[in-house]
N, C-alpha and C positions, 0 to 999 in steps of 0.2 A: 513466423505470425503470414501468413497470407494475403493475409487483405488490410490494406491502411486505415485508420479512421484517422485523419488530423483534423489535430487543435486549430480549427481559423480562429486569422486573427491574435497570434502567439508572440505579442514584442520583445516577452526577458528570453533570453541568450542561455540556458540550464549546460552550466559550466560549475569547476573546483570552484569553490569559492561564489558561489549565486546567492547563497544562503538558503537552499530549497534539500532539503533528505534527498539522497541516494539509497535504492533498495537493491541489488544480485536481484535479476531476470532473467533463465538463463543462461547466455555467452554474454549476456547486457549490463549494464547498469540502468535503471531510469532515474528520474526524479521526481518527486511527491510537489504538486502543487493545484491546492485549493481541493484538495480529495483527488488527484487529478496523475495517473502515468503519464512522467514525459517521455516520449526517446526520439531525438535528434535521429532524422534520418528525409535526407534528399531535398533540404533547404529549410523541412518542414519539422515540427514536432506530431509527434505520432505518441496516437492516446492506446498506451495499454493496458491489458489486466491480471494479473496472476491466476496464471491455469487453475482450476483444483486440479490436485495431483496424490502421489505416494504420501508428499512429505510434504504438502496443503489440501492437506482434504477436506472438507464443505459438512460433519456429519456434524450429529452431536455428543460431543465429547466432552463433557464439562470437566471448565478447569475444582482440580481436587481443593486445591488453595485457595481464600477468598480473594474474588478477584480484582475489583476496586469497591475504594468509598462512594464510588459515584456509578450514574448507569450511561454505558458509550452514546455517544453523541454528539452533535455539530457545540464545538467548544465545551469538548471536554478537555482538552488539552493535548487527547493524543491522534495522532496525528492515524484519519482515511486514511484505507489503501482498496481499489477497485478487487474482491475477489470471484471470480467463475460471475455467479447473477447477483452476487451481494456485494458490503462492505465488511471490511474488517477493519478494525485498530491495531495499530501498533503500538503492542507492551509492554517489555524489557525482551526487546528483539523473535514476541514474538504474536502470531496474527491471534488478537481477541472476539468472538463472533457474541454480540448482544445476541439471546435464546431464552425470551421467558423473565422465569425469576432469574438463571444463571449465565454465563461467561463458557460457548466453547473455543475449546485452543484448535488452532486452524493451522498449527503448525509456527515453523520458526522462517524467520527471513533474512538475511545482511541485511544490515542498514549500516550506513555507513556517513556520520552525522557531515553535511559540509556548508562548515560555518562559512560567514564572512569575515 
């Protein structure tokens, strides 16, 4: 990450047992918090975004199996993750991106449930 995008006024400490989901991001872990990926850095939290890559593409790749019985969005029950210039939703360890009448598969994510 070449630039710090600091999350201002963040009074919650992310750590094992904090209750937020951890996601493997490159050589470190980030914490999902209210649709943001937070990474502790030099006494503050940076907001990260999963990069578009070969592992996590952003193209139209419809999921062949039924995606879900609902439309992804706020309060759908799946955690939102910033990915490139859009938002995806984690479903069974994969990034789902709502696209018209289907969901696109934007690849796997390594998720670590971080229970309280």
